[in-house]
ROPA-805450 format. One record per residue (C-alpha): x, y, z. Coordinates in steps of 0.25 Angstrom, whole numbers, padded with zeros to 4 digits. Layout:
ROPA-805450
+-------+-------+-------+
:    xx :    yy :    zz :
+-------+-------+-------+
:     X :     Y :     Z :
...
+-------+-------+-------+
This chain:
ROPA-805450
+-------+-------+-------+
:    xx :    yy :    zz :
+-------+-------+-------+
:  0685 :  0457 : -0640 :
:  0696 :  0464 : -0648 :
:  0685 :  0476 : -0650 :
:  0684 :  0477 : -0633 :
:  0698 :  0477 : -0632 :
:  0698 :  0489 : -0642 :
:  0687 :  0496 : -0636 :
:  0694 :  0496 : -0623 :
:  0706 :  0501 : -0628 :
:  0700 :  0512 : -0635 :
:  0692 :  0516 : -0623 :
:  0705 :  0517 : -0614 :
:  0711 :  0524 : -0624 :
:  0702 :  0534 : -0624 :
:  0698 :  0535 : -0609 :
:  0714 :  0538 : -0609 :
:  0713 :  0550 : -0619 :
:  0701 :  0556 : -0613 :
:  0705 :  0568 : -0605 :
:  0697 :  0568 : -0592 :
:  0700 :  0581 : -0588 :
:  0688 :  0587 : -0598 :
:  0676 :  0582 : -0603 :
:  0676 :  0574 : -0617 :
:  0663 :  0576 : -0625 :
:  0656 :  0565 : -0632 :
:  0661 :  0571 : -0645 :
:  0676 :  0571 : -0640 :
:  0675 :  0557 : -0635 :
:  0668 :  0552 : -0647 :
:  0680 :  0558 : -0655 :
:  0691 :  0551 : -0648 :
:  0683 :  0538 : -0648 :
:  0682 :  0539 : -0662 :
:  0696 :  0543 : -0665 :
:  0704 :  0532 : -0656 :
:  0694 :  0520 : -0663 :
:  0699 :  0527 : -0679 :
:  0712 :  0526 : -0673 :
:  0711 :  0511 : -0669 :
:  0705 :  0508 : -0683 :
:  0717 :  0512 : -0690 :
:  0724 :  0500 : -0681 :
:  0714 :  0490 : -0681 :
:  0702 :  0490 : -0690 :
:  0689 :  0493 : -0686 :
:  0675 :  0493 : -0693 :
:  0666 :  0506 : -0694 :
:  0657 :  0499 : -0685 :
:  0667 :  0494 : -0675 :
:  0674 :  0508 : -0674 :
:  0659 :  0513 : -0672 :
:  0655 :  0503 : -0661 :
:  0670 :  0505 : -0654 :
:  0667 :  0520 : -0654 :
:  0653 :  0520 : -0647 :
:  0658 :  0510 : -0638 :
:  0669 :  0519 : -0633 :
:  0661 :  0531 : -0633 :
:  0649 :  0524 : -0624 :
:  0660 :  0519 : -0617 :
:  0664 :  0533 : -0612 :
:  0651 :  0541 : -0612 :
:  0639 :  0532 : -0615 :
:  0633 :  0520 : -0608 :
:  0646 :  0512 : -0613 :
:  0641 :  0498 : -0618 :
:  0627 :  0500 : -0615 :
:  0627 :  0513 : -0624 :
:  0622 :  0505 : -0636 :
:  0612 :  0497 : -0628 :
:  0606 :  0510 : -0624 :
:  0607 :  0515 : -0637 :
:  0601 :  0503 : -0644 :
:  0586 :  0507 : -0644 :
:  0580 :  0491 : -0645 :
:  0586 :  0488 : -0631 :
:  0577 :  0492 : -0620 :
:  0585 :  0487 : -0607 :
:  0599 :  0486 : -0604 :
:  0601 :  0476 : -0592 :
:  0615 :  0477 : -0586 :
:  0618 :  0466 : -0576 :
:  0633 :  0467 : -0574 :
:  0643 :  0475 : -0582 :
:  0644 :  0462 : -0592 :
:  0630 :  0458 : -0593 :
:  0620 :  0467 : -0601 :
:  0606 :  0462 : -0604 :
:  0598 :  0470 : -0614 :
:  0583 :  0471 : -0618 :
:  0579 :  0470 : -0632 :
:  0567 :  0468 : -0639 :
:  0560 :  0464 : -0626 :
:  0573 :  0453 : -0625 :
:  0583 :  0453 : -0615 :
:  0597 :  0448 : -0619 :
:  0612 :  0449 : -0613 :
:  0619 :  0459 : -0622 :
:  0633 :  0458 : -0627 :
:  0635 :  0472 : -0621 :
:  0645 :  0472 : -0608 :
:  0652 :  0483 : -0599 :
:  0667 :  0481 : -0599 :
:  0667 :  0481 : -0583 :
:  0658 :  0484 : -0571 :
:  0664 :  0498 : -0570 :
:  0660 :  0502 : -0584 :
:  0645 :  0498 : -0582 :
:  0646 :  0505 : -0568 :
:  0653 :  0519 : -0575 :
:  0640 :  0517 : -0584 :
:  0631 :  0517 : -0572 :
:  0636 :  0528 : -0565 :
:  0636 :  0537 : -0578 :
:  0621 :  0533 : -0581 :
:  0618 :  0536 : -0567 :
:  0625 :  0549 : -0566 :
:  0618 :  0555 : -0577 :
:  0605 :  0555 : -0570 :
:  0611 :  0559 : -0558 :
:  0611 :  0547 : -0550 :
:  0620 :  0538 : -0542 :
:  0623 :  0524 : -0540 :
:  0633 :  0517 : -0532 :
:  0635 :  0506 : -0520 :
:  0627 :  0515 : -0512 :
:  0616 :  0517 : -0521 :
:  0617 :  0506 : -0532 :
:  0603 :  0506 : -0538 :
:  0599 :  0517 : -0547 :
:  0588 :  0521 : -0558 :
:  0595 :  0530 : -0568 :
:  0592 :  0533 : -0583 :
:  0600 :  0535 : -0596 :
:  0598 :  0548 : -0603 :
:  0589 :  0543 : -0612 :
:  0580 :  0538 : -0601 :
:  0583 :  0524 : -0600 :
:  0580 :  0519 : -0588 :
:  0593 :  0514 : -0579 :
:  0594 :  0505 : -0566 :
:  0608 :  0503 : -0560 :
:  0611 :  0493 : -0550 :
:  0625 :  0492 : -0544 :
:  0633 :  0483 : -0536 :
:  0632 :  0478 : -0523 :
:  0618 :  0477 : -0528 :
:  0620 :  0472 : -0541 :
:  0628 :  0459 : -0538 :
:  0635 :  0458 : -0551 :
:  0639 :  0473 : -0554 :
:  0631 :  0486 : -0559 :
:  0617 :  0482 : -0565 :
:  0611 :  0492 : -0575 :
:  0597 :  0492 : -0581 :
:  0594 :  0501 : -0592 :
:  0578 :  0502 : -0597 :
:  0579 :  0509 : -0611 :
:  0567 :  0518 : -0616 :
:  0564 :  0522 : -0630 :
:  0570 :  0535 : -0634 :
:  0556 :  0540 : -0638 :
:  0545 :  0534 : -0627 :
:  0535 :  0524 : -0632 :
:  0521 :  0530 : -0636 :
:  0508 :  0522 : -0634 :
:  0508 :  0521 : -0649 :
:  0521 :  0512 : -0650 :
:  0516 :  0505 : -0636 :
:  0504 :  0502 : -0645 :
:  0511 :  0497 : -0657 :
:  0521 :  0487 : -0647 :
:  0507 :  0482 : -0642 :
:  0509 :  0487 : -0627 :
:  0494 :  0491 : -0627 :
:  0483 :  0495 : -0638 :
:  0478 :  0508 : -0644 :
:  0466 :  0507 : -0636 :
:  0473 :  0505 : -0622 :
:  0482 :  0518 : -0628 :
:  0472 :  0527 : -0630 :
:  0465 :  0524 : -0617 :
:  0477 :  0528 : -0608 :
:  0480 :  0539 : -0617 :
:  0466 :  0545 : -0613 :
:  0469 :  0541 : -0598 :
:  0484 :  0549 : -0599 :
:  0476 :  0561 : -0605 :
:  0465 :  0560 : -0594 :
:  0476 :  0560 : -0583 :
:  0473 :  0547 : -0577 :
:  0483 :  0542 : -0568 :
:  0489 :  0529 : -0575 :
:  0500 :  0519 : -0567 :
:  0507 :  0510 : -0576 :
:  0512 :  0497 : -0570 :
:  0520 :  0485 : -0576 :
:  0532 :  0477 : -0574 :
:  0548 :  0481 : -0576 :
:  0550 :  0483 : -0591 :
:  0534 :  0483 : -0595 :
:  0534 :  0497 : -0600 :
:  0528 :  0505 : -0590 :
:  0538 :  0517 : -0592 :
:  0536 :  0517 : -0606 :
:  0520 :  0516 : -0606 :
:  0521 :  0528 : -0596 :
:  0529 :  0535 : -0605 :
:  0519 :  0532 : -0618 :
:  0506 :  0536 : -0608 :
:  0513 :  0550 : -0604 :
:  0514 :  0555 : -0618 :
:  0498 :  0557 : -0618 :
:  0500 :  0567 : -0606 :
:  0494 :  0580 : -0611 :
:  0506 :  0590 : -0613 :
:  0500 :  0601 : -0605 :
:  0502 :  0595 : -0592 :
:  0514 :  0594 : -0582 :
:  0520 :  0581 : -0580 :
:  0530 :  0576 : -0569 :
:  0537 :  0563 : -0571 :
:  0545 :  0555 : -0559 :
:  0554 :  0543 : -0562 :
:  0564 :  0536 : -0556 :
:  0572 :  0538 : -0569 :
:  0566 :  0546 : -0579 :
:  0561 :  0537 : -0591 :
:  0547 :  0545 : -0596 :
:  0549 :  0553 : -0608 :
:  0537 :  0562 : -0609 :
:  0538 :  0570 : -0621 :
:  0523 :  0575 : -0622 :
:  0524 :  0584 : -0610 :
:  0531 :  0596 : -0611 :
:  0527 :  0600 : -0594 :
:  0536 :  0589 : -0589 :
:  0545 :  0588 : -0578 :
:  0551 :  0575 : -0576 :
:  0558 :  0570 : -0562 :
:  0567 :  0558 : -0558 :
:  0571 :  0552 : -0544 :
:  0584 :  0553 : -0539 :
:  0592 :  0543 : -0530 :
:  0600 :  0547 : -0516 :
:  0613 :  0550 : -0518 :
:  0625 :  0544 : -0511 :
:  0621 :  0550 : -0498 :
:  0607 :  0544 : -0499 :
:  0601 :  0557 : -0501 :
:  0594 :  0565 : -0513 :
:  0584 :  0555 : -0517 :
:  0571 :  0558 : -0524 :
:  0561 :  0548 : -0525 :
:  0549 :  0547 : -0535 :
:  0541 :  0551 : -0522 :
:  0548 :  0564 : -0522 :
:  0546 :  0567 : -0535 :
:  0531 :  0563 : -0535 :
:  0530 :  0573 : -0523 :
:  0537 :  0584 : -0529 :
:  0530 :  0583 : -0543 :
:  0518 :  0587 : -0536 :
:  0523 :  0601 : -0534 :
:  0525 :  0602 : -0548 :
:  0512 :  0603 : -0553 :
:  0511 :  0591 : -0562 :
:  0498 :  0587 : -0571 :
:  0505 :  0572 : -0571 :
:  0514 :  0565 : -0563 :
:  0522 :  0553 : -0569 :
:  0529 :  0544 : -0559 :
:  0538 :  0534 : -0568 :
:  0536 :  0522 : -0560 :
:  0532 :  0521 : -0544 :
:  0540 :  0510 : -0536 :
:  0537 :  0513 : -0521 :
:  0532 :  0524 : -0512 :
:  0531 :  0535 : -0522 :
:  0518 :  0528 : -0527 :
:  0510 :  0535 : -0516 :
:  0516 :  0549 : -0521 :
:  0512 :  0545 : -0536 :
:  0498 :  0542 : -0531 :
:  0495 :  0554 : -0523 :
:  0501 :  0562 : -0536 :
:  0490 :  0554 : -0544 :
:  0480 :  0558 : -0534 :
:  0484 :  0572 : -0531 :
:  0479 :  0579 : -0545 :
:  0489 :  0574 : -0555 :
:  0481 :  0565 : -0562 :
:  0487 :  0558 : -0575 :
:  0500 :  0554 : -0568 :
:  0508 :  0541 : -0572 :
:  0515 :  0531 : -0566 :
:  0521 :  0517 : -0567 :
:  0525 :  0505 : -0558 :
:  0530 :  0491 : -0558 :
:  0518 :  0480 : -0557 :
:  0513 :  0466 : -0564 :
:  0499 :  0471 : -0565 :
:  0491 :  0483 : -0562 :
:  0485 :  0476 : -0549 :
:  0499 :  0474 : -0544 :
:  0504 :  0489 : -0548 :
:  0492 :  0493 : -0537 :
:  0499 :  0484 : -0527 :
:  0512 :  0489 : -0529 :
:  0507 :  0504 : -0529 :
:  0500 :  0501 : -0516 :
:  0513 :  0494 : -0511 :
:  0522 :  0506 : -0516 :
:  0512 :  0516 : -0510 :
:  0512 :  0510 : -0496 :
:  0528 :  0510 : -0495 :
:  0528 :  0525 : -0495 :
:  0515 :  0528 : -0487 :
:  0508 :  0520 : -0475 :
:  0493 :  0520 : -0482 :
:  0482 :  0509 : -0480 :
:  0482 :  0501 : -0493 :
:  0467 :  0506 : -0496 :
:  0472 :  0520 : -0496 :
:  0483 :  0517 : -0506 :
:  0473 :  0510 : -0514 :
:  0465 :  0522 : -0514 :
:  0477 :  0531 : -0518 :
:  0479 :  0521 : -0530 :
:  0464 :  0521 : -0534 :
:  0464 :  0536 : -0534 :
:  0477 :  0539 : -0540 :
:  0479 :  0529 : -0551 :
:  0468 :  0529 : -0564 :
:  0473 :  0519 : -0573 :
:  0485 :  0507 : -0571 :
:  0492 :  0502 : -0584 :
:  0500 :  0489 : -0584 :
:  0511 :  0485 : -0592 :
:  0516 :  0472 : -0594 :
:  0530 :  0464 : -0601 :
:  0523 :  0452 : -0608 :
:  0532 :  0441 : -0609 :
:  0535 :  0443 : -0622 :
:  0542 :  0456 : -0615 :
:  0531 :  0467 : -0623 :
:  0525 :  0477 : -0614 :
:  0510 :  0479 : -0614 :
:  0500 :  0485 : -0606 :
:  0492 :  0475 : -0600 :
:  0482 :  0482 : -0591 :
:  0475 :  0495 : -0589 :
:  0467 :  0497 : -0576 :
:  0458 :  0508 : -0570 :
:  0460 :  0511 : -0555 :
:  0444 :  0511 : -0552 :
:  0445 :  0510 : -0536 :
:  0444 :  0503 : -0525 :
:  0437 :  0490 : -0522 :
:  0437 :  0481 : -0510 :
:  0451 :  0490 : -0506 :
:  0457 :  0486 : -0520 :
:  0460 :  0495 : -0531 :
:  0451 :  0491 : -0542 :
:  0455 :  0491 : -0557 :
:  0448 :  0492 : -0569 :
:  0455 :  0484 : -0580 :
:  0454 :  0492 : -0593 :
:  0463 :  0486 : -0601 :
:  0471 :  0473 : -0601 :
:  0481 :  0465 : -0609 :
:  0474 :  0452 : -0616 :
:  0485 :  0443 : -0621 :
:  0482 :  0435 : -0634 :
:  0491 :  0424 : -0636 :
:  0507 :  0425 : -0641 :
:  0513 :  0427 : -0656 :
:  0522 :  0418 : -0661 :
:  0533 :  0427 : -0656 :
:  0530 :  0426 : -0643 :
:  0523 :  0440 : -0641 :
:  0511 :  0441 : -0631 :
:  0498 :  0445 : -0639 :
:  0487 :  0453 : -0635 :
:  0483 :  0467 : -0631 :
:  0477 :  0476 : -0620 :
:  0462 :  0477 : -0623 :
:  0452 :  0484 : -0615 :
:  0445 :  0476 : -0604 :
:  0432 :  0482 : -0608 :
:  0431 :  0490 : -0595 :
:  0429 :  0506 : -0595 :
:  0438 :  0516 : -0587 :
:  0430 :  0519 : -0575 :
:  0436 :  0532 : -0571 :
:  0434 :  0542 : -0583 :
:  0434 :  0555 : -0576 :
:  0448 :  0558 : -0580 :
:  0444 :  0556 : -0595 :
:  0431 :  0564 : -0594 :
:  0438 :  0574 : -0588 :
:  0449 :  0575 : -0601 :
:  0439 :  0576 : -0611 :
:  0443 :  0561 : -0616 :
:  0432 :  0552 : -0621 :
:  0428 :  0541 : -0609 :
:  0435 :  0528 : -0613 :
:  0424 :  0517 : -0615 :
+-------+-------+-------+
């Protein structure tokens, strides 16, 4: 409690000394904070560790994300969930727990939220209380303000690793097998249209990012996202686009649909849509059907079959088309569907790889190529099993032939 009083007193003192008429650099602010902390230590003993903690805490309260900064900097933490200013949960090692960290007030949390959204040219207020944004490191941020959030501002931060996970790393984590990975790499190189489905937190964006690293480096790629998260490092000819919310007057919104349509005039070889949630599904399917082979996207669903139903619903929400026409559009646009799942032990696994092979009896027909086969649990409760081939062969092999890739058995 004494340390809290010291922090509050020093923060107020530094606030009073800051000359707001000119811009103080980060270095100048840090020097000012260090001076005040060292001055305090002459009167009240502070260990070297406590002084460093106090200096960083003060600096983050002015320039960083306040009490969240150490959580954001901690690479072991994958998710930060702020339910209200004095209740922050974190996910670490797949386990969710209540953090001891708290904001000093609701107003301070609101200040941090405004700073985050302002850096990506977005706005959040009572008129527009829900917004998606991102941190400078690419971490995904969702904000909900009152009156929608009943107990004050709520924010969720989904963190991403500094360097994107590769398929090799995912294999090491048990997410898929080397055989399945080699198969998917060949599909990416041969320009098959791939759609990745899965539930919340199943690793769809991470997997999409890992697959995208195998796109040939002589192609032109357009990425389209609500908040930019993809880290494609292997393709130099890359354009990244991000949606924009409407302003306070309800104008200026740029949707995923707008960006997909614009991308078609930018001569892309492939289009990558981070996630489809609604009517933009029809535009994504149209892009896949108009010469942009090798495109990739993701969506929320509990299985590949469920993903097909959701795609139908999304298309129908933006176009009055017969269901049979929508299904034919899906069949001609998407070649292979990959499904990811977060299992009961909180590990993320690829559980299905299905080829779309056409229509049968008015329904989209799937050819199951790989499926996750569980073999029990170990002593720690971890799910045992692996993604295994079903014995069925890939039927649509023309793109592989055209790319000069050995036909898959």
